[in-house]
All heavy atoms as a GROMACS GRO file, in nm:
protein
  614
    1MET      N    1  11.903  10.772   7.578
    1MET     CA    2  11.864  10.652   7.647
    1MET      C    3  11.749  10.683   7.742
    1MET      O    4  11.753  10.781   7.813
    1MET     CB    5  11.984  10.600   7.726
    1MET     CG    6  11.968  10.456   7.751
    1MET     SD    7  12.100  10.356   7.822
    1MET     CE    8  12.228  10.444   7.886
    2SER      N    9  11.645  10.603   7.742
    2SER     CA   10  11.533  10.627   7.831
    2SER      C   11  11.540  10.530   7.949
    2SER      O   12  11.590  10.420   7.938
    2SER     CB   13  11.401  10.611   7.756
    2SER     OG   14  11.381  10.478   7.721
    3ARG      N   15  11.484  10.578   8.061
    3ARG     CA   16  11.481  10.495   8.180
    3ARG      C   17  11.337  10.460   8.212
    3ARG      O   18  11.250  10.545   8.208
    3ARG     CB   19  11.542  10.571   8.297
    3ARG     CG   20  11.689  10.594   8.279
    3ARG     CD   21  11.744  10.686   8.384
    3ARG     NE   22  11.692  10.659   8.517
    3ARG     CZ   23  11.740  10.713   8.628
    3ARG    NH1   24  11.840  10.794   8.622
    3ARG    NH2   25  11.688  10.684   8.744
    4SER      N   26  11.312  10.336   8.241
    4SER     CA   27  11.177  10.298   8.280
    4SER      C   28  11.174  10.284   8.431
    4SER      O   29  11.258  10.219   8.490
    4SER     CB   30  11.135  10.167   8.214
    4SER     OG   31  11.218  10.061   8.256
    5GLY      N   32  11.080  10.352   8.492
    5GLY     CA   33  11.071  10.348   8.638
    5GLY      C   34  10.988  10.231   8.685
    5GLY      O   35  10.877  10.209   8.640
    6SER      N   36  11.043  10.152   8.773
    6SER     CA   37  10.968  10.039   8.828
    6SER      C   38  10.910  10.073   8.963
    6SER      O   39  10.852   9.990   9.030
    6SER     CB   40  11.057   9.916   8.838
    6SER     OG   41  11.166   9.942   8.925
    7GLY      N   42  10.929  10.197   9.007
    7GLY     CA   43  10.879  10.240   9.136
    7GLY      C   44  10.985  10.324   9.202
    7GLY      O   45  11.103  10.316   9.170
    8SER      N   46  10.944  10.407   9.294
    8SER     CA   47  11.040  10.492   9.361
    8SER      C   48  11.014  10.490   9.510
    8SER      O   49  10.911  10.441   9.556
    8SER     CB   50  11.030  10.635   9.308
    8SER     OG   51  10.906  10.691   9.346
    9ALA      N   52  11.104  10.546   9.584
    9ALA     CA   53  11.087  10.553   9.728
    9ALA      C   54  10.962  10.634   9.763
    9ALA      O   55  10.893  10.604   9.859
    9ALA     CB   56  11.210  10.613   9.793
   10ASP      N   57  10.933  10.739   9.685
   10ASP     CA   58  10.814  10.820   9.710
   10ASP      C   59  10.688  10.737   9.695
   10ASP      O   60  10.597  10.748   9.775
   10ASP     CB   61  10.808  10.938   9.613
   10ASP     CG   62  10.918  11.039   9.639
   10ASP    OD1   63  10.972  11.042   9.751
   10ASP    OD2   64  10.952  11.113   9.545
   11THR      N   65  10.681  10.654   9.593
   11THR     CA   66  10.564  10.569   9.572
   11THR      C   67  10.551  10.467   9.684
   11THR      O   68  10.443  10.446   9.737
   11THR     CB   69  10.574  10.496   9.437
   11THR    OG1   70  10.589  10.593   9.334
   11THR    CG2   71  10.451  10.413   9.410
   12ASP      N   72  10.662  10.406   9.724
   12ASP     CA   73  10.658  10.307   9.830
   12ASP      C   74  10.615  10.369   9.962
   12ASP      O   75  10.544  10.307  10.040
   12ASP     CB   76  10.795  10.240   9.846
   12ASP     CG   77  10.832  10.157   9.725
   12ASP    OD1   78  10.742  10.120   9.649
   12ASP    OD2   79  10.952  10.128   9.707
   13ALA      N   80  10.657  10.491   9.990
   13ALA     CA   81  10.624  10.558  10.115
   13ALA      C   82  10.476  10.590  10.124
   13ALA      O   83  10.421  10.602  10.232
   13ALA     CB   84  10.706  10.684  10.130
   14GLU      N   85  10.409  10.604  10.010
   14GLU     CA   86  10.268  10.639  10.008
   14GLU      C   87  10.177  10.517  10.015
   14GLU      O   88  10.056  10.532  10.027
   14GLU     CB   89  10.236  10.718   9.881
   14GLU     CG   90  10.306  10.852   9.876
   14GLU     CD   91  10.286  10.922   9.744
   14GLU    OE1   92  10.207  10.873   9.661
   14GLU    OE2   93  10.351  11.025   9.722
   15THR      N   94  10.229  10.399  10.009
   15THR     CA   95  10.148  10.278  10.010
   15THR      C   96  10.086  10.258  10.147
   15THR      O   97  10.156  10.245  10.247
   15THR     CB   98  10.232  10.155   9.974
   15THR    OG1   99  10.288  10.175   9.845
   15THR    CG2  100  10.148  10.030   9.974
   16GLU      N  101   9.953  10.258  10.153
   16GLU     CA  102   9.884  10.234  10.279
   16GLU      C  103   9.882  10.085  10.306
   16GLU      O  104   9.847  10.005  10.220
   16GLU     CB  105   9.741  10.288  10.273
   16GLU     CG  106   9.669  10.272  10.404
   16GLU     CD  107   9.530  10.333  10.402
   16GLU    OE1  108   9.479  10.365  10.293
   16GLU    OE2  109   9.474  10.348  10.511
   17MET      N  110   9.920  10.049  10.428
   17MET     CA  111   9.926   9.909  10.465
   17MET      C  112   9.811   9.875  10.558
   17MET      O  113   9.760   9.960  10.632
   17MET     CB  114  10.058   9.877  10.535
   17MET     CG  115  10.180   9.903  10.447
   17MET     SD  116  10.183   9.804  10.296
   17MET     CE  117  10.226   9.645  10.362
   18ALA      N  118   9.770   9.750  10.554
   18ALA     CA  119   9.665   9.698  10.640
   18ALA      C  120   9.709   9.560  10.688
   18ALA      O  121   9.808   9.507  10.641
   18ALA     CB  122   9.533   9.687  10.563
   19VAL      N  123   9.634   9.505  10.782
   19VAL     CA  124   9.661   9.368  10.824
   19VAL      C  125   9.542   9.281  10.786
   19VAL      O  126   9.428   9.328  10.781
   19VAL     CB  127   9.689   9.356  10.975
   19VAL    CG1  128   9.818   9.423  11.013
   19VAL    CG2  129   9.577   9.407  11.059
   20ARG      N  130   9.572   9.159  10.753
   20ARG     CA  131   9.466   9.063  10.724
   20ARG      C  132   9.502   8.931  10.789
   20ARG      O  133   9.619   8.898  10.808
   20ARG     CB  134   9.444   9.044  10.574
   20ARG     CG  135   9.552   8.964  10.505
   20ARG     CD  136   9.505   8.919  10.366
   20ARG     NE  137   9.606   8.838  10.303
   20ARG     CZ  138   9.619   8.706  10.317
   20ARG    NH1  139   9.536   8.641  10.393
   20ARG    NH2  140   9.714   8.640  10.256
   21ASN      N  141   9.402   8.857  10.824
   21ASN     CA  142   9.419   8.724  10.878
   21ASN      C  143   9.470   8.634  10.766
   21ASN      O  144   9.424   8.644  10.652
   21ASN     CB  145   9.285   8.674  10.931
   21ASN     CG  146   9.297   8.548  11.011
   21ASN    OD1  147   9.369   8.456  10.974
   21ASN    ND2  148   9.225   8.544  11.121
   22ARG      N  149   9.566   8.547  10.796
   22ARG     CA  150   9.622   8.458  10.694
   22ARG      C  151   9.527   8.344  10.656
   22ARG      O  152   9.555   8.270  10.563
   22ARG     CB  153   9.753   8.399  10.742
   22ARG     CG  154   9.865   8.500  10.747
   22ARG     CD  155   9.993   8.429  10.788
   22ARG     NE  156  10.102   8.521  10.804
   22ARG     CZ  157  10.201   8.536  10.717
   22ARG    NH1  158  10.205   8.462  10.609
   22ARG    NH2  159  10.296   8.623  10.740
   23SER      N  160   9.418   8.330  10.725
   23SER     CA  161   9.322   8.224  10.696
   23SER      C  162   9.271   8.235  10.552
   23SER      O  163   9.250   8.345  10.501
   23SER     CB  164   9.202   8.234  10.791
   23SER     OG  165   9.095   8.153  10.747
   24GLN      N  166   9.247   8.121  10.490
   24GLN     CA  167   9.193   8.122  10.354
   24GLN      C  168   9.052   8.178  10.350
   24GLN      O  169   9.002   8.213  10.244
   24GLN     CB  170   9.196   7.982  10.295
   24GLN     CG  171   9.100   7.885  10.361
   24GLN     CD  172   9.110   7.745  10.304
   24GLN    OE1  173   9.205   7.714  10.235
   24GLN    NE2  174   9.013   7.662  10.332
   25TYR      N  175   8.986   8.188  10.465
   25TYR     CA  176   8.850   8.238  10.471
   25TYR      C  177   8.844   8.387  10.505
   25TYR      O  178   8.736   8.445  10.512
   25TYR     CB  179   8.770   8.159  10.575
   25TYR     CG  180   8.770   8.012  10.546
   25TYR    CD1  181   8.842   7.924  10.626
   25TYR    CD2  182   8.703   7.961  10.435
   25TYR    CE1  183   8.845   7.789  10.598
   25TYR    CE2  184   8.705   7.826  10.407
   25TYR     CZ  185   8.777   7.741  10.488
   25TYR     OH  186   8.780   7.607  10.460
   26ALA      N  187   8.958   8.450  10.526
   26ALA     CA  188   8.962   8.592  10.561
   26ALA      C  189   8.908   8.676  10.446
   26ALA      O  190   8.936   8.648  10.330
   26ALA     CB  191   9.104   8.634  10.596
   27ASP      N  192   8.833   8.780  10.480
   27ASP     CA  193   8.777   8.867  10.376
   27ASP      C  194   8.773   9.014  10.418
   27ASP      O  195   8.707   9.095  10.356
   27ASP     CB  196   8.637   8.820  10.336
   27ASP     CG  197   8.538   8.825  10.451
   27ASP    OD1  198   8.577   8.862  10.564
   27ASP    OD2  199   8.421   8.793  10.428
   28THR      N  200   8.846   9.047  10.527
   28THR     CA  201   8.842   9.182  10.580
   28THR      C  202   8.983   9.235  10.606
   28THR      O  203   9.068   9.163  10.657
   28THR     CB  204   8.763   9.186  10.713
   28THR    OG1  205   8.633   9.131  10.689
   28THR    CG2  206   8.747   9.327  10.764
   29LEU      N  207   9.004   9.361  10.570
   29LEU     CA  208   9.131   9.429  10.599
   29LEU      C  209   9.112   9.517  10.722
   29LEU      O  210   9.007   9.578  10.740
   29LEU     CB  211   9.172   9.517  10.481
   29LEU     CG  212   9.203   9.447  10.351
   29LEU    CD1  213   9.233   9.550  10.242
   29LEU    CD2  214   9.320   9.351  10.367
   30HIS      N  215   9.215   9.523  10.806
   30HIS     CA  216   9.213   9.603  10.928
   30HIS      C  217   9.331   9.698  10.930
   30HIS      O  218   9.435   9.669  10.870
   30HIS     CB  219   9.223   9.512  11.051
   30HIS     CG  220   9.117   9.409  11.058
   30HIS    ND1  221   8.994   9.433  11.114
   30HIS    CD2  222   9.117   9.281  11.016
   30HIS    CE1  223   8.922   9.322  11.105
   30HIS    NE2  224   8.994   9.229  11.045
   31ARG      N  225   9.316   9.808  11.002
   31ARG     CA  226   9.430   9.896  11.025
   31ARG      C  227   9.525   9.824  11.120
   31ARG      O  228   9.483   9.758  11.212
   31ARG     CB  229   9.387  10.027  11.091
   31ARG     CG  230   9.324  10.121  10.996
   31ARG     CD  231   9.363  10.265  11.032
   31ARG     NE  232   9.283  10.357  10.958
   31ARG     CZ  233   9.313  10.399  10.837
   31ARG    NH1  234   9.419  10.356  10.777
   31ARG    NH2  235   9.236  10.484  10.774
   32PRO      N  236   9.656   9.840  11.098
   32PRO     CA  237   9.752   9.780  11.191
   32PRO      C  238   9.748   9.850  11.326
   32PRO      O  239   9.731   9.972  11.334
   32PRO     CB  240   9.888   9.802  11.124
   32PRO     CG  241   9.860   9.852  10.987
   32PRO     CD  242   9.720   9.903  10.984
   33ASP      N  243   9.764   9.773  11.433
   33ASP     CA  244   9.771   9.828  11.568
   33ASP      C  245   9.906   9.897  11.584
   33ASP      O  246  10.011   9.831  11.578
   33ASP     CB  247   9.757   9.715  11.670
   33ASP     CG  248   9.757   9.765  11.813
   33ASP    OD1  249   9.784   9.885  11.837
   33ASP    OD2  250   9.730   9.683  11.902
   34PRO      N  251   9.908  10.029  11.605
   34PRO     CA  252  10.036  10.101  11.614
   34PRO      C  253  10.116  10.066  11.739
   34PRO      O  254  10.236  10.089  11.745
   34PRO     CB  255   9.994  10.248  11.616
   34PRO     CG  256   9.854  10.248  11.664
   34PRO     CD  257   9.794  10.118  11.619
   35ASP      N  258  10.052  10.007  11.840
   35ASP     CA  259  10.120   9.972  11.965
   35ASP      C  260  10.172   9.829  11.968
   35ASP      O  261  10.227   9.785  12.066
   35ASP     CB  262  10.026   9.994  12.084
   35ASP     CG  263   9.983  10.140  12.097
   35ASP    OD1  264  10.065  10.228  12.064
   35ASP    OD2  265   9.868  10.164  12.137
   36SER      N  266  10.152   9.756  11.861
   36SER     CA  267  10.192   9.615  11.856
   36SER      C  268  10.320   9.598  11.775
   36SER      O  269  10.339   9.662  11.673
   36SER     CB  270  10.080   9.531  11.794
   36SER     OG  271  10.119   9.397  11.785
   37ASP      N  272  10.405   9.509  11.822
   37ASP     CA  273  10.527   9.477  11.748
   37ASP      C  274  10.500   9.381  11.633
   37ASP      O  275  10.578   9.372  11.539
   37ASP     CB  276  10.632   9.414  11.841
   37ASP     CG  277  10.682   9.513  11.945
   37ASP    OD1  278  10.678   9.635  11.918
   37ASP    OD2  279  10.724   9.468  12.053
   38GLU      N  280  10.394   9.306  11.642
   38GLU     CA  281  10.355   9.209  11.539
   38GLU      C  282  10.236   9.265  11.461
   38GLU      O  283  10.160   9.346  11.514
   38GLU     CB  284  10.315   9.076  11.604
   38GLU     CG  285  10.426   9.009  11.681
   38GLU     CD  286  10.539   8.964  11.591
   38GLU    OE1  287  10.512   8.915  11.481
   38GLU    OE2  288  10.655   8.979  11.631
   39PRO      N  289  10.214   9.220  11.337
   39PRO     CA  290  10.095   9.265  11.264
   39PRO      C  291   9.968   9.214  11.332
   39PRO      O  292   9.946   9.093  11.340
   39PRO     CB  293  10.111   9.199  11.126
   39PRO     CG  294  10.252   9.157  11.116
   39PRO     CD  295  10.300   9.134  11.256
   40GLU      N  296   9.891   9.306  11.386
   40GLU     CA  297   9.763   9.275  11.450
   40GLU      C  298   9.666   9.387  11.418
   40GLU      O  299   9.706   9.500  11.396
   40GLU     CB  300   9.780   9.265  11.602
   40GLU     CG  301   9.864   9.147  11.644
   40GLU     CD  302   9.882   9.142  11.796
   40GLU    OE1  303   9.834   9.232  11.866
   40GLU    OE2  304   9.947   9.047  11.841
   41PRO      N  305   9.536   9.356  11.417
   41PRO     CA  306   9.437   9.460  11.389
   41PRO      C  307   9.427   9.561  11.503
   41PRO      O  308   9.448   9.528  11.619
   41PRO     CB  309   9.306   9.383  11.374
   41PRO     CG  310   9.332   9.244  11.413
   41PRO     CD  311   9.477   9.225  11.433
   42ALA      N  312   9.394   9.685  11.467
   42ALA     CA  313   9.378   9.791  11.566
   42ALA      C  314   9.252   9.774  11.647
   42ALA      O  315   9.246   9.817  11.762
   42ALA     CB  316   9.378   9.927  11.496
   43CYS      N  317   9.151   9.709  11.592
   43CYS     CA  318   9.024   9.694  11.664
   43CYS      C  319   9.029   9.570  11.754
   43CYS      O  320   9.059   9.461  11.709
   43CYS     CB  321   8.906   9.686  11.568
   43CYS     SG  322   8.911   9.550  11.452
   44PRO      N  323   9.002   9.588  11.883
   44PRO     CA  324   9.010   9.476  11.976
   44PRO      C  325   8.901   9.371  11.953
   44PRO      O  326   8.918   9.256  11.990
   44PRO     CB  327   8.995   9.540  12.113
   44PRO     CG  328   8.927   9.670  12.087
   44PRO     CD  329   8.967   9.712  11.949
   45VAL      N  330   8.793   9.409  11.888
   45VAL     CA  331   8.684   9.315  11.863
   45VAL      C  332   8.730   9.201  11.773
   45VAL      O  333   8.689   9.088  11.788
   45VAL     CB  334   8.563   9.388  11.799
   45VAL    CG1  335   8.453   9.290  11.762
   45VAL    CG2  336   8.511   9.494  11.893
   46CYS      N  337   8.820   9.232  11.682
   46CYS     CA  338   8.865   9.131  11.586
   46CYS      C  339   8.990   9.057  11.633
   46CYS      O  340   9.037   8.967  11.565
   46CYS     CB  341   8.894   9.198  11.452
   46CYS     SG  342   8.747   9.270  11.380
   47TYR      N  343   9.046   9.096  11.747
   47TYR     CA  344   9.170   9.032  11.793
   47TYR      C  345   9.143   8.888  11.837
   47TYR      O  346   9.049   8.861  11.909
   47TYR     CB  347   9.233   9.111  11.907
   47TYR     CG  348   9.361   9.049  11.954
   47TYR    CD1  349   9.476   9.059  11.877
   47TYR    CD2  350   9.366   8.978  12.072
   47TYR    CE1  351   9.594   9.000  11.918
   47TYR    CE2  352   9.483   8.919  12.114
   47TYR     CZ  353   9.597   8.931  12.037
   47TYR     OH  354   9.713   8.872  12.077
   48ASP      N  355   9.226   8.796  11.794
   48ASP     CA  356   9.216   8.655  11.829
   48ASP      C  357   9.358   8.604  11.854
   48ASP      O  358   9.443   8.612  11.765
   48ASP     CB  359   9.150   8.578  11.714
   48ASP     CG  360   9.134   8.431  11.743
   48ASP    OD1  361   9.181   8.383  11.848
   48ASP    OD2  362   9.073   8.362  11.660
   49ASP      N  363   9.385   8.553  11.974
   49ASP     CA  364   9.519   8.504  12.009
   49ASP      C  365   9.571   8.398  11.914
   49ASP      O  366   9.690   8.386  11.892
   49ASP     CB  367   9.520   8.447  12.151
   49ASP     CG  368   9.516   8.556  12.257
   49ASP    OD1  369   9.550   8.670  12.225
   49ASP    OD2  370   9.479   8.524  12.371
   50ARG      N  371   9.481   8.322  11.856
   50ARG     CA  372   9.522   8.212  11.769
   50ARG      C  373   9.541   8.254  11.624
   50ARG      O  374   9.596   8.182  11.544
   50ARG     CB  375   9.419   8.099  11.775
   50ARG     CG  376   9.406   8.041  11.915
   50ARG     CD  377   9.284   7.955  11.926
   50ARG     NE  378   9.168   8.046  11.911
   50ARG     CZ  379   9.046   8.008  11.883
   50ARG    NH1  380   9.019   7.883  11.865
   50ARG    NH2  381   8.949   8.095  11.872
   51ALA      N  382   9.493   8.374  11.591
   51ALA     CA  383   9.499   8.420  11.452
   51ALA      C  384   9.640   8.464  11.417
   51ALA      O  385   9.714   8.515  11.499
   51ALA     CB  386   9.401   8.534  11.431
   52ASP      N  387   9.674   8.443  11.292
   52ASP     CA  388   9.803   8.484  11.239
   52ASP      C  389   9.776   8.592  11.135
   52ASP      O  390   9.708   8.567  11.035
   52ASP     CB  391   9.872   8.364  11.176
   52ASP     CG  392  10.014   8.392  11.133
   52ASP    OD1  393  10.074   8.489  11.185
   52ASP    OD2  394  10.065   8.318  11.048
   53TYR      N  395   9.828   8.712  11.158
   53TYR     CA  396   9.804   8.826  11.070
   53TYR      C  397   9.929   8.862  10.992
   53TYR      O  398  10.041   8.834  11.035
   53TYR     CB  399   9.757   8.948  11.150
   53TYR     CG  400   9.621   8.929  11.212
   53TYR    CD1  401   9.606   8.881  11.340
   53TYR    CD2  402   9.507   8.958  11.139
   53TYR    CE1  403   9.482   8.862  11.396
   53TYR    CE2  404   9.381   8.940  11.194
   53TYR     CZ  405   9.369   8.892  11.322
   53TYR     OH  406   9.246   8.874  11.377
   54THR      N  407   9.909   8.923  10.877
   54THR     CA  408  10.020   8.968  10.794
   54THR      C  409   9.990   9.106  10.740
   54THR      O  410   9.873   9.143  10.723
   54THR     CB  411  10.044   8.868  10.679
   54THR    OG1  412  10.161   8.906  10.608
   54THR    CG2  413   9.928   8.862  10.583
   55LEU      N  414  10.095   9.185  10.715
   55LEU     CA  415  10.080   9.317  10.655
   55LEU      C  416  10.064   9.304  10.504
   55LEU      O  417  10.137   9.227  10.441
   55LEU     CB  418  10.202   9.404  10.684
   55LEU     CG  419  10.208   9.470  10.819
   55LEU    CD1  420  10.345   9.534  10.841
   55LEU    CD2  421  10.100   9.574  10.834
   56VAL      N  422   9.970   9.377  10.449
   56VAL     CA  423   9.947   9.376  10.304
   56VAL      C  424   9.916   9.517  10.256
   56VAL      O  425   9.864   9.599  10.332
   56VAL     CB  426   9.829   9.282  10.266
   56VAL    CG1  427   9.859   9.138  10.303
   56VAL    CG2  428   9.700   9.327  10.332
   57PRO      N  429   9.944   9.548  10.131
   57PRO     CA  430   9.907   9.680  10.078
   57PRO      C  431   9.756   9.686  10.052
   57PRO      O  432   9.699   9.596   9.990
   57PRO     CB  433   9.987   9.691   9.948
   57PRO     CG  434  10.024   9.552   9.912
   57PRO     CD  435  10.024   9.470  10.038
   58VAL      N  436   9.692   9.792  10.100
   58VAL     CA  437   9.547   9.805  10.086
   58VAL      C  438   9.505   9.800   9.940
   58VAL      O  439   9.410   9.729   9.904
   58VAL     CB  440   9.498   9.936  10.153
   58VAL    CG1  441   9.351   9.962  10.120
   58VAL    CG2  442   9.519   9.930  10.303
   59ASP      N  443   9.573   9.874   9.854
   59ASP     CA  444   9.533   9.881   9.713
   59ASP      C  445   9.532   9.745   9.644
   59ASP      O  446   9.448   9.719   9.558
   59ASP     CB  447   9.624   9.976   9.636
   59ASP     CG  448   9.604  10.121   9.677
   59ASP    OD1  449   9.499  10.152   9.738
   59ASP    OD2  450   9.693  10.202   9.650
   60ALA      N  451   9.623   9.658   9.680
   60ALA     CA  452   9.631   9.526   9.616
   60ALA      C  453   9.518   9.433   9.661
   60ALA      O  454   9.472   9.349   9.584
   60ALA     CB  455   9.766   9.461   9.646
   61TYR      N  456   9.471   9.448   9.784
   61TYR     CA  457   9.370   9.357   9.838
   61TYR      C  458   9.229   9.415   9.836
   61TYR      O  459   9.132   9.342   9.851
   61TYR     CB  460   9.407   9.317   9.981
   61TYR     CG  461   9.517   9.213   9.984
   61TYR    CD1  462   9.649   9.247   9.964
   61TYR    CD2  463   9.487   9.079  10.003
   61TYR    CE1  464   9.750   9.152   9.964
   61TYR    CE2  465   9.586   8.983  10.004
   61TYR     CZ  466   9.717   9.021   9.984
   61TYR     OH  467   9.816   8.926   9.984
   62ARG      N  468   9.217   9.546   9.820
   62ARG     CA  469   9.087   9.612   9.826
   62ARG      C  470   8.983   9.557   9.729
   62ARG      O  471   8.866   9.546   9.766
   62ARG     CB  472   9.107   9.764   9.805
   62ARG     CG  473   8.980   9.843   9.818
   62ARG     CD  474   8.922   9.832   9.958
   62ARG     NE  475   8.796   9.901   9.966
   62ARG     CZ  476   8.678   9.840   9.985
   62ARG    NH1  477   8.672   9.711  10.000
   62ARG    NH2  478   8.567   9.910   9.990
   63PRO      N  479   9.019   9.517   9.608
   63PRO     CA  480   8.915   9.465   9.518
   63PRO      C  481   8.846   9.337   9.569
   63PRO      O  482   8.734   9.308   9.532
   63PRO     CB  483   8.990   9.436   9.388
   63PRO     CG  484   9.111   9.523   9.394
   63PRO     CD  485   9.147   9.533   9.539
   64HIS      N  486   8.914   9.263   9.656
   64HIS     CA  487   8.860   9.134   9.699
   64HIS      C  488   8.829   9.128   9.848
   64HIS      O  489   8.772   9.029   9.894
   64HIS     CB  490   8.959   9.023   9.665
   64HIS     CG  491   8.998   9.024   9.521
   64HIS    ND1  492   8.913   8.984   9.420
   64HIS    CD2  493   9.111   9.064   9.460
   64HIS    CE1  494   8.973   8.998   9.304
   64HIS    NE2  495   9.094   9.046   9.324
   65TYR      N  496   8.868   9.230   9.921
   65TYR     CA  497   8.848   9.232  10.066
   65TYR      C  498   8.766   9.353  10.107
   65TYR      O  499   8.773   9.458  10.045
   65TYR     CB  500   8.984   9.240  10.138
   65TYR     CG  501   9.058   9.109  10.144
   65TYR    CD1  502   9.113   9.052  10.030
   65TYR    CD2  503   9.074   9.042  10.264
   65TYR    CE1  504   9.182   8.932  10.034
   65TYR    CE2  505   9.143   8.921  10.271
   65TYR     CZ  506   9.196   8.867  10.156
   65TYR     OH  507   9.263   8.748  10.161
   66ASP      N  508   8.689   9.337  10.215
   66ASP     CA  509   8.614   9.448  10.273
   66ASP      C  510   8.706   9.521  10.371
   66ASP      O  511   8.800   9.464  10.424
   66ASP     CB  512   8.492   9.397  10.349
   66ASP     CG  513   8.390   9.331  10.257
   66ASP    OD1  514   8.376   9.377  10.142
   66ASP    OD2  515   8.326   9.234  10.301
   67LEU      N  516   8.675   9.648  10.398
   67LEU     CA  517   8.746   9.723  10.500
   67LEU      C  518   8.669   9.712  10.630
   67LEU      O  519   8.546   9.725  10.631
   67LEU     CB  520   8.760   9.870  10.460
   67LEU     CG  521   8.840   9.899  10.333
   67LEU    CD1  522   8.836  10.048  10.303
   67LEU    CD2  523   8.983   9.849  10.348
   68CYS      N  524   8.738   9.688  10.740
   68CYS     CA  525   8.676   9.678  10.871
   68CYS      C  526   8.603   9.807  10.902
   68CYS      O  527   8.656   9.916  10.882
   68CYS     CB  528   8.782   9.649  10.976
   68CYS     SG  529   8.716   9.643  11.145
   69GLY      N  530   8.480   9.796  10.952
   69GLY     CA  531   8.398   9.913  10.978
   69GLY      C  532   8.410   9.971  11.117
   69GLY      O  533   8.344  10.070  11.148
   70TYR      N  534   8.492   9.913  11.203
   70TYR     CA  535   8.508   9.966  11.338
   70TYR      C  536   8.587  10.097  11.336
   70TYR      O  537   8.676  10.114  11.252
   70TYR     CB  538   8.576   9.864  11.430
   70TYR     CG  539   8.485   9.751  11.466
   70TYR    CD1  540   8.491   9.631  11.398
   70TYR    CD2  541   8.391   9.766  11.567
   70TYR    CE1  542   8.405   9.527  11.429
   70TYR    CE2  543   8.305   9.662  11.600
   70TYR     CZ  544   8.312   9.542  11.530
   70TYR     OH  545   8.227   9.442  11.562
   71PRO      N  546   8.558  10.189  11.427
   71PRO     CA  547   8.625  10.319  11.429
   71PRO      C  548   8.777  10.310  11.438
   71PRO      O  549   8.846  10.393  11.381
   71PRO     CB  550   8.568  10.388  11.554
   71PRO     CG  551   8.438  10.321  11.579
   71PRO     CD  552   8.454  10.179  11.531
   72GLN      N  553   8.830  10.210  11.505
   72GLN     CA  554   8.974  10.196  11.518
   72GLN      C  555   9.038  10.155  11.386
   72GLN      O  556   9.158  10.174  11.366
   72GLN     CB  557   9.011  10.090  11.623
   72GLN     CG  558   8.963  10.119  11.762
   72GLN     CD  559   8.826  10.056  11.788
   72GLN    OE1  560   8.744  10.040  11.698
   72GLN    NE2  561   8.802  10.022  11.913
   73CYS      N  562   8.960  10.100  11.299
   73CYS     CA  563   9.011  10.056  11.168
   73CYS      C  564   8.970  10.157  11.061
   73CYS      O  565   9.013  10.269  11.063
   73CYS     CB  566   8.962   9.915  11.137
   73CYS     SG  567   9.044   9.788  11.234
   74PHE      N  568   8.886  10.117  10.968
   74PHE     CA  569   8.850  10.203  10.856
   74PHE      C  570   8.710  10.265  10.868
   74PHE      O  571   8.662  10.325  10.775
   74PHE     CB  572   8.858  10.124  10.726
   74PHE     CG  573   8.998  10.080  10.691
   74PHE    CD1  574   9.041   9.952  10.719
   74PHE    CD2  575   9.086  10.168  10.632
   74PHE    CE1  576   9.169   9.910  10.687
   74PHE    CE2  577   9.215  10.128  10.600
   74PHE     CZ  578   9.257  10.000  10.628
   75GLY      N  579   8.646  10.246  10.982
   75GLY     CA  580   8.510  10.298  11.002
   75GLY      C  581   8.500  10.448  10.981
   75GLY      O  582   8.581  10.524  11.033
   76GLY      N  583   8.405  10.490  10.902
   76GLY     CA  584   8.383  10.631  10.880
   76GLY      C  585   8.466  10.693  10.770
   76GLY      O  586   8.451  10.810  10.740
   77GLU      N  587   8.556  10.616  10.708
   77GLU     CA  588   8.638  10.669  10.600
   77GLU      C  589   8.584  10.620  10.466
   77GLU      O  590   8.526  10.513  10.458
   77GLU     CB  591   8.782  10.620  10.611
   77GLU     CG  592   8.857  10.679  10.727
   77GLU     CD  593   9.003  10.638  10.724
   77GLU    OE1  594   9.048  10.582  10.622
   77GLU    OE2  595   9.071  10.665  10.823
   78GLU      N  596   8.606  10.699  10.365
   78GLU     CA  597   8.570  10.657  10.230
   78GLU      C  598   8.695  10.608  10.159
   78GLU      O  599   8.798  10.675  10.162
   78GLU     CB  600   8.510  10.771  10.152
   78GLU     CG  601   8.368  10.803  10.196
   78GLU     CD  602   8.305  10.902  10.104
   78GLU    OE1  603   8.334  10.902   9.984
   78GLU    OE2  604   8.225  10.982  10.154
   79HIS      N  605   8.689  10.494  10.097
   79HIS     CA  606   8.800  10.439  10.019
   79HIS      C  607   8.752  10.401   9.882
   79HIS      O  608   8.648  10.368   9.855
   79HIS     CB  609   8.860  10.317  10.087
   79HIS     CG  610   8.972  10.353  10.179
   79HIS    ND1  611   9.101  10.348  10.140
   79HIS    CD2  612   8.971  10.395  10.307
   79HIS    CE1  613   9.178  10.384  10.241
   79HIS    NE2  614   9.101  10.412  10.343
   0.00000   0.00000   0.00000
């Protein structure tokens, strides 16, 4: 009998997460702020009290979203 793997804990643990604005016009992924209890961007330049952010997997959104270029987010990294 063969088993088909639909994913494992190891794969899930390696998934890089980002935050994005829930707005339909959002087009940028940000690193999550490690000091925040809610999903918010790490870069203060992009912080907006009225914005609603959600956690998303980077790999799933990368084809359609840009990575934030600020140093607190993805600035200086190659993806």
